[in-house]
C-alpha positions in Angstrom: 78.2 125.0 161.4 76.7 127.3 164.0 72.9 127.1 164.5 71.0 130.2 163.4 67.8 132.0 164.6 65.8 135.0 163.4 63.7 137.0 165.9 61.0 139.2 164.5 60.4 142.4 166.4 62.8 144.3 168.6 60.6 145.1 171.6 61.6 144.1 175.1 60.6 140.5 174.5 62.4 140.2 171.1 65.6 141.9 172.4 65.7 139.7 175.6 65.2 136.6 173.5 67.9 137.6 171.0 70.4 138.4 173.7 69.8 135.0 175.3 70.2 133.1 172.0 73.3 135.1 171.0 74.8 134.6 174.5 74.4 130.9 174.0 76.3 130.9 170.7 73.3 130.9 168.3 73.9 133.2 165.4 70.9 135.5 165.8 69.4 138.2 163.5 66.8 140.6 164.9 64.5 142.1 162.3 62.5 145.3 163.2 60.0 147.2 161.1 60.5 150.6 162.7 63.6 152.8 162.4 64.7 152.0 165.9 64.3 149.2 168.4 61.8 149.3 171.3 58.4 148.3 169.9 56.0 149.8 172.4 59.0 151.3 174.2 59.7 153.7 171.3 60.9 157.3 171.8 60.4 160.7 170.1 62.6 163.7 170.3 60.7 167.0 169.7 61.7 170.6 170.3 64.4 169.5 172.7 62.1 167.2 174.7 62.5 163.4 175.0 59.1 161.6 175.0 59.0 157.9 175.9 56.2 156.0 174.3 56.2 153.6 177.3 56.4 151.4 179.3 57.9 153.7 181.9 57.6 151.7 185.1 60.6 149.3 185.4 60.3 146.6 188.0 62.4 143.5 188.8 65.6 145.1 187.4 67.4 141.8 188.1 65.5 140.1 185.3 67.1 142.6 183.0 70.6 142.5 184.6 70.6 138.7 184.1 70.7 139.3 180.3 74.2 140.9 180.8 75.4 138.3 183.3 74.8 135.5 180.8 78.0 136.6 179.1 79.9 137.9 182.1 78.9 141.6 181.6 77.4 144.2 183.8 74.2 146.1 182.8 75.6 149.2 184.4 78.1 149.6 181.5 75.1 150.3 179.2 72.2 151.4 181.4 71.9 153.7 184.4 68.8 152.7 186.4 67.6 155.2 189.0 65.3 154.3 191.9 61.9 156.1 191.9 60.4 157.2 195.2 57.5 157.2 195.9 56.6 154.5 193.4 53.4 156.3 192.7 51.4 159.1 194.2 47.7 158.3 194.0 45.4 161.2 193.9 41.5 161.3 194.1 39.2 164.2 193.1 38.5 165.1 196.7 42.2 166.0 197.1 43.3 162.9 198.9 46.9 161.8 198.2 48.4 158.5 198.9 52.2 157.9 198.4 52.7 154.3 197.5 56.2 152.8 198.1 58.1 150.1 199.9 59.0 152.4 202.8 57.4 150.2 205.5 56.7 152.8 208.0 55.7 155.4 205.5 53.3 153.1 203.7 51.6 152.0 206.9 51.2 155.6 207.9 49.5 156.3 204.5 47.1 153.4 205.1 46.4 154.5 208.6 45.4 158.0 207.3 42.8 156.4 205.1 41.6 153.9 207.8 43.6 152.7 210.8 41.6 149.5 210.9 43.0 148.5 207.5 46.7 148.4 208.6 46.1 144.8 210.0 44.2 143.9 206.8 47.1 145.2 204.7 49.5 142.9 206.6 47.3 139.9 205.6 47.2 141.1 202.0 51.0 141.4 202.0 51.3 137.8 203.1 48.9 136.8 200.4 50.8 138.8 197.8 54.1 137.2 198.9 52.5 133.7 198.4 51.2 134.3 194.9 54.5 136.0 194.0 56.4 132.8 195.0 54.1 130.5 193.1 53.1 132.6 190.2 56.3 134.6 189.4 59.3 132.9 190.9 58.3 129.3 190.1 56.2 129.8 187.0 57.0 133.2 185.5 59.6 131.9 183.1 58.3 128.4 182.5 56.5 127.5 179.3 53.1 125.9 179.5 53.0 123.7 176.4 50.4 121.1 177.4 47.4 120.9 179.7 49.2 118.6 182.1 51.4 121.6 183.0 48.3 123.5 183.8 47.0 120.7 186.0 50.3 120.6 187.8 49.9 124.3 188.7 46.2 123.9 189.7 46.8 123.3 193.4 48.6 126.5 193.9 46.0 128.4 191.8 43.3 126.9 194.0 45.1 127.6 197.2 45.3 131.3 196.3 41.8 131.5 194.8 43.0 132.4 191.4 39.4 132.4 190.1 38.7 135.5 192.1 39.5 139.0 190.8 42.3 141.1 192.1 39.8 143.7 193.4 37.7 141.0 195.1 40.7 139.6 196.8 42.0 143.0 197.9 38.5 143.8 199.2 38.6 140.7 201.4 41.5 142.2 203.3 40.8 145.9 203.5 37.5 147.9 203.7 38.5 151.4 202.6 37.5 152.0 199.0 40.5 154.2 198.2 42.8 151.6 199.6 41.1 148.9 197.6 41.8 151.0 194.5 45.4 151.6 195.6 46.1 147.9 195.9 44.3 146.8 192.7 45.0 149.3 190.0 48.3 147.7 189.0 46.6 145.2 186.6 45.7 148.2 184.4 49.5 148.6 183.7 49.5 145.2 182.1 46.1 145.5 180.3 43.9 143.9 182.9 40.7 144.9 184.5 41.1 144.8 188.3 37.5 143.6 188.5 38.2 140.6 186.2 41.9 139.8 186.2 42.9 136.8 188.3 43.9 137.5 191.9 47.3 135.9 191.0 48.2 139.3 189.7 48.3 140.6 193.3 51.9 139.4 193.1 52.7 142.8 191.5 52.6 144.3 194.9 55.3 142.0 196.3 57.3 142.3 193.0 57.5 146.1 193.5 58.0 145.8 197.3 61.1 143.6 196.9 62.6 144.9 193.7 61.5 148.6 193.8 60.4 150.8 190.9 63.1 152.2 188.6 63.6 154.5 185.6 66.5 154.4 183.1 68.5 157.7 182.8 67.6 159.1 179.4 64.2 157.3 179.3 63.0 153.8 178.8 64.3 153.8 175.3 67.8 154.3 176.7 67.3 150.9 178.4 66.2 149.5 175.0 69.3 151.0 173.3 71.5 149.5 176.1 70.0 146.1 175.3 70.5 146.6 171.6 74.1 147.7 172.2 74.8 144.6 174.2 73.2 142.3 171.6 75.4 143.7 168.9 78.5 143.5 171.2 77.8 139.8 171.4 77.9 139.5 167.6 74.1 139.7 167.0 72.8 141.3 163.8 70.1 143.9 163.9 68.1 144.8 160.8 66.0 148.0 161.3 63.4 149.7 159.1 62.4 146.6 157.2 59.0 145.0 158.0 58.7 141.3 157.9 55.9 140.3 155.5 56.1 136.5 155.6 57.4 133.6 157.5 58.1 131.1 154.8 57.3 127.4 155.5 58.1 124.1 153.9 55.6 121.5 155.1 55.3 122.1 158.8 58.7 123.8 159.2 59.5 127.5 159.3 62.4 127.9 156.9 62.9 131.6 156.2 61.8 135.2 156.8 61.0 137.6 153.9 60.7 141.4 154.4 59.1 144.3 152.5 62.4 145.3 150.9 62.8 141.8 149.4 65.4 140.7 151.9 65.2 137.0 152.7 67.0 134.9 155.2 66.8 131.3 156.2 67.3 130.1 159.8 67.1 126.9 161.9 64.6 128.6 164.2 62.3 131.6 163.9 60.6 133.5 166.8 58.1 136.2 166.6 57.8 139.1 169.0 55.2 140.7 166.7 51.5 141.1 167.6 49.9 137.6 168.0 47.2 138.1 165.4 49.7 139.7 163.0 52.1 136.8 163.4 49.5 134.1 162.6 46.9 135.8 160.3 49.4 137.9 158.3 52.9 136.4 158.5 51.6 132.8 158.3 48.5 133.5 156.3 49.6 131.2 153.6 49.8 128.2 156.0 46.7 126.4 157.4 48.1 126.9 160.9 48.1 130.7 160.4 44.6 130.7 159.1 43.3 128.5 161.9 45.0 130.4 164.7 43.9 133.7 163.3 40.3 132.6 163.5 40.8 131.3 167.0 42.5 134.5 168.2 39.7 136.6 166.7 37.4 135.1 169.4 39.7 136.0 172.3 39.3 138.9 174.7 41.8 141.6 173.8 43.2 144.2 176.2 42.1 147.8 175.8 44.0 150.4 174.0 45.5 153.6 175.3 45.3 157.3 174.6 48.6 159.0 175.5 48.9 162.7 175.5 52.6 163.9 175.4 53.4 167.5 176.3 56.5 169.5 177.0 56.0 172.7 179.2 57.8 175.6 180.6 58.7 175.4 184.2 59.8 172.7 186.6 57.5 170.9 189.1 59.3 169.5 192.2 55.9 168.9 193.8 54.8 166.4 191.1 56.5 163.0 191.5 57.6 160.8 188.7 54.5 158.6 188.6 51.0 159.8 189.6 47.6 158.0 189.3 44.8 160.6 189.0 41.7 158.6 189.9 38.4 159.8 188.6 35.1 159.9 190.4 34.3 156.3 189.4 36.3 153.1 189.6 34.1 150.1 188.9 31.8 152.0 186.5 34.7 153.4 184.5 36.4 150.0 184.2 33.1 148.5 182.9 32.9 151.3 180.3 36.4 150.6 179.1 36.5 146.8 179.2 32.8 145.8 178.7 30.7 148.5 177.2 33.2 150.1 174.8 32.3 153.6 175.9 34.5 156.6 175.8 33.4 157.9 179.2 33.1 161.6 180.2 35.4 160.9 183.2 38.7 159.1 183.2 41.5 157.9 185.4 45.0 159.0 184.3 48.5 157.8 184.7 50.7 160.9 184.7 54.4 160.4 183.8 56.8 163.1 184.8 60.3 161.9 184.0 62.2 165.2 184.3 61.8 165.0 188.1 64.2 162.1 187.9 66.2 163.1 184.8 66.1 166.8 183.9 68.0 166.1 180.7 64.8 164.8 179.1 63.7 168.5 178.6 65.4 171.8 177.8 66.7 173.6 180.9 63.8 175.1 182.9 61.3 172.9 181.2 59.5 169.6 181.9 58.4 166.5 180.0 55.1 164.8 180.8 52.7 162.3 179.4 49.2 161.5 180.5 47.8 158.1 179.7 44.2 157.1 179.7 43.0 153.5 179.1 40.3 153.5 176.4 38.4 150.7 174.7 40.1 149.0 171.7 38.8 149.7 168.2 36.8 146.5 168.1 34.6 147.8 170.9 34.8 151.5 170.1 35.0 152.1 166.3 35.2 155.9 166.3 37.2 158.4 164.2 40.1 159.2 166.5 41.3 161.9 164.0 38.3 163.8 165.1 37.9 162.7 168.7 41.6 162.7 169.6 42.1 166.5 169.8 38.9 166.9 171.8 39.9 164.1 174.2 43.4 165.6 174.6 41.7 168.9 175.5 39.6 167.2 178.2 42.8 165.6 179.7 44.5 169.0 179.8 41.4 170.4 181.5 41.7 167.7 184.2 45.4 168.3 184.8 44.8 172.1 184.9 42.0 171.6 187.5 44.0 169.3 189.7 47.7 170.1 189.3 48.9 172.9 186.9 46.4 175.8 186.8 48.1 177.6 183.9 49.2 174.6 181.9 48.0 175.8 178.5 50.1 178.9 178.6 53.1 176.8 179.4 52.8 174.2 176.6 55.8 174.3 174.2 54.9 171.1 172.3 52.3 168.5 172.5 51.0 165.5 170.5 49.0 162.4 171.2 49.0 158.7 170.4 45.7 156.9 169.9 44.4 153.4 169.2 44.9 153.6 165.4 48.5 154.5 166.0 49.0 151.2 167.9 47.5 149.4 164.9 49.5 151.3 162.3 52.9 151.3 164.0 52.8 148.0 165.8 50.3 146.0 163.8 48.4 145.7 167.1 45.1 143.8 166.6 42.2 146.3 167.2 44.8 148.8 168.5 45.2 146.8 171.7 48.1 148.1 173.8 48.7 144.9 175.7 47.7 141.9 173.5 45.4 139.3 175.1 43.5 140.4 178.2 45.1 138.7 181.3 42.0 136.7 182.3 42.5 133.3 184.1 41.0 131.7 181.0 43.7 133.4 178.9 46.6 132.7 181.1 49.4 130.1 181.2 48.4 127.1 179.0 45.4 129.1 177.8 47.6 131.9 176.5 49.6 131.6 173.2 52.2 128.9 173.6 55.9 129.8 173.5 56.5 127.1 170.9 53.9 126.6 168.2 51.9 123.4 168.5 52.1 122.6 164.8 55.2 124.2 163.4 57.9 122.9 165.8 60.7 125.4 165.0 58.4 128.5 165.3 58.3 130.2 168.6 56.5 133.2 170.2 57.7 135.7 172.7 56.2 138.9 174.2 53.0 140.1 175.8 50.7 137.5 174.1 52.6 134.6 175.5 52.9 133.4 179.1 53.3 135.2 181.5 51.9 138.3 179.8 52.5 142.1 179.4 54.8 144.4 181.3 58.6 144.4 181.2 59.1 141.5 183.7 56.4 139.6 181.9 57.8 139.8 178.4 61.4 139.3 179.7 60.1 136.2 181.5 58.5 135.0 178.3 61.9 135.4 176.6 63.5 133.3 179.2 60.9 130.5 178.7 61.1 130.7 175.0 64.9 130.7 174.9 65.0 127.6 177.0 62.8 125.8 174.5 64.8 127.0 171.5 68.2 126.2 172.9 67.0 122.7 173.9 65.5 122.1 170.5 68.5 123.4 168.7 70.8 121.4 170.8 68.9 118.2 169.9 68.5 119.1 166.2 
């Protein structure tokens, strides 16, 4: 009889894992609580506008294309990826713009405008980024760290690249201009990390983007999700939507079945969870000593911040606003400290502005534009405020900033708007404390120190997604799926 597997949660990690298992002949069922797949990459359709929940920056498209190649298919039959250029436009309150891309001549010209002396320093940083990319992503990005010996094995490379230093510290050792330091270190925010604390290994993101580019799926990120779901079902996989898993049943130290809110129950040889880490252990395994113990352990970890995302559809088109913008505030270090350390909802903020209709006009009615503005905010464990009251006020402040810096008459143009706050992450995604990225990507919470892809006590229970190695972001969770699938297939083959 064919071996069977159940994957809980149809986010990018769960979908990628399910595709890998099904491609290898494992009869796989994917169970998702929400009415459509995607997890954090959900989508809303309102008043003719398409709003992606996120993530909206697609890098390393080959890690996605590989999911189709496993069965001799081509991703292009289900997904149309479009290159985004520039990758990001960075903007500061004094009006300075910096177009960030892999256009070699263009990028060096942008650097020279900030400080000609930093061009040489950037060349050294690029060499450093290439080194950590090779060691941290190519060699280790899809390899499970199941024991401390695997961490020891990686230690020489970590030491060589001074992994104990922060990304910002390492960038600062190469370039002196403060704006350039921010331009080369902000990326860790996109995976839930503080540039002032996240390991310098994450400088690999620069090389990752430089080599693979930045992309967007026609129709939105959820169109990429739908393409993955279509491919999974084409291979014979079964997807169960709108039915929340409430328990992973165990017998002794084996996971034996999954039970959902509707009463549906299914047994499987292997079970994997793409759900929130704390939810997986404390709630789904709460009846087992392992779940209780891991829940207590996870409660003492550092969790990534949450997000406040303001979605708005407006009249008019904006050819002068690129697909991705970073609107830096007047502070960098201080703001990050407020978000990550002090739990303060600061008066100032830095915003990531997403403008998909510049790449795909179909995401809004003709003559209109779709946007979202995203602000990192402390998670609810550090900032226990009433977001029902604060949310509308904070949304108004964000609109004030966009009005001041980009669209002077924005309020008169708004057709529809809504926001997504930390309690929404907790309610819709069972995200612990409303964290948007799971565990914070600190060196002491990376690789072996992160949640293991295979549970240490329940040998046929596996984890995938942002809380496992290598971490958040599309390449990270797709890499975690590759590592987890390798373990599952090996274990099932020997069972």
